[in-house]
N, C-alpha and C positions, 0 to 999 in steps of 0.2 A: 233387298228391297229398300227403296228410298222412303224416308220418313214422310208421313202424311202432313200436308200443310194445314194448320189449324188457325183460323181467325179467332182471336179472343176479343170479344166486344164487351166493354164495360158500360152498363146503363147509367152510371153516375158520372157527372162531369167534374166533380170536385177532385182536385189534385190529391188530397189526403183522404179520399173516401175509403171506407172499409172495403168496398167492393173492388176498388183498384188494388188495395193491399192483398185481398184474397186472390184476385186474378194473377198477380205476380207470384204469389205462393203456389197457385195451381200450375203455372208455367214452369216453376222450378221443380215441381214434383212430377212433371210429365215424363213418361217413359221415352226411351230413344225412338220409338216408332212414331212419335209426334214431334213436329217442328212447329212450335207455337209462336205466333206473331200478334202483338196488340194492334188492333185496327181502331183508330180514333174516330169518334162520331160527332164531337163537339162543334166542329166548324161547318157542318152540313146545314145549308139554309133549309127552311121549312119547305116540305114538298108542295108543289103547285103544278098541276099538269099543264097549265098554260105556259109556264116557263120551260117545261120539258119539251113541249111541242115546238116552241120557238127556238130552242137551242139550250140545252141544260147548262146550269152553272158549272164552272170547272170543278167545284168541290164534289158535285154529284158524279161527274165523269170519273174523277180520280178515285172516288170511293168504289164505284162499280168496277173499274179496272183492277183495283186492288183485291176486291172480293172474288172476281171471276175465277182465278186459278186456285182458290182455296178448296181443299178437299172436304172440310167440315168446319163447324162453328161451335165455339164454346161461349155461351152467354153468361155473364156474371152481372147481376143486377140487384138494386135495392127495390123495395116496394114503395110506391108513392100512391097514396089514397086507394089502397087495395088493388093496384094495377101496376103496370110498368111505367117508368118515367117517359115523359114526352120526347126526350132526345132519342131514346131507344126506339120508340114507335116511329119517329120520323126517319131514322136510319133504315128501319124495316121497309117503310113506304118508298124511300128513295131507291133501295136495292131491288124492290119488286117491280119497278117500272123501267122502261116502257113495257106495256103489256106484251107478254110473250118472251121477254128477255130478262126475266128475274135472275139475279145473281144467287138467289137462295135455293132454287128448285133442285131437288134431289140431294142436297147436301145434308149429311147427318149432323145432328145437333145435340148438345147437352146444356142443361141449365143449372146454374148455382145461384140461389138467391141468398143475400146476406143482409142481416139486420142487427142493430144493437138490441132490439127487443127480443122477446121470447119466441114469437111466432116464426121468425126466420124468413119472412117474405113469401109465405104460402100463397097469398092472392096473386102476387106478381108472377110467381112460378107458373101457376095454372092459367093465367091470362096469356102469358107468352106461349104456352103449349097450344092454346087455341089458335093463335096466329100461325104457329108452325105447321099445323095441320093444313091450313089453306095454302101456305107457301110450299107445300110438298117437301117438307123437311122432316125426315124420320127423327123423332126426339127420343133419346135414351130414357127408358122408363125407370130402371133401377140401377144403382141406388138413387133415390131422390135426394136432393141436396138443399135443405133449408137450414142455413147456418144462423142460428140465433145467438145472442150474447156476444156478438163479434168484437165489440170494443175491448173485451178482455182476452182476446186470442193473440194479440200482437204486443211486442215489447216496444220500447221507445225508438228502436231502429227499424220498426215495421217488420220484424221477423216473427213468423208464426211460432208461438211458444207452447201451445197446447198440444201435447203428444197424442191424445185421443183424436183430436181434430186432424192432426197431421196424418195419422194412420188411416182415418176415414177418407181423407182427400187423396191419399196415395192409391187406395183401392178404387176410388171414383175415377181417377185418371187412367188407371190400368184398364178398367171396364170401358171407359170412353175410347181408349185406343182400339180395343176389340170392336166396339160399336162402329167406329169410323171405318175400320177395315172391312167389316162385313157389309155395311150399308152404303159405302161410297159407290157412286156410279163408276162402272168399269170403262 
């Protein structure tokens, strides 16, 4: 069986963000059943239905075309003001339109929130889950992944150095592979 195509979407736009480092670590830990690809969201203009109706910007079209063939989505995001970053919300909006042609519908998802603080992005994780319900994306419930204290998890070369976290993330990705297999539209 071919590996499932997984879109990895990072909510932070910073090149050296802890979330980008974590996304790369998760991709490296993915089992062979998953083929992970980072899908960038930073160049997406803000969603405006008037522009979509008149002819969508090429960035929206490219994003939608890139997302359509994906089998599942792994979101890795920080928490901004107890919610998800605006860039991630914008990508969700762009992908959910035009009405009836959502690139998200039916795709299984998993969420990892990453923070230098102790709470680990709990608010962002749950706000994103609320959106996924509306988008018809079955979200993996367990294990939950709120990664706190993330600035201490990587060395100067951005390698994940905490073995307990590595073990947890390995189990998380194995579970996500099973989740994607069971919940992907046939």
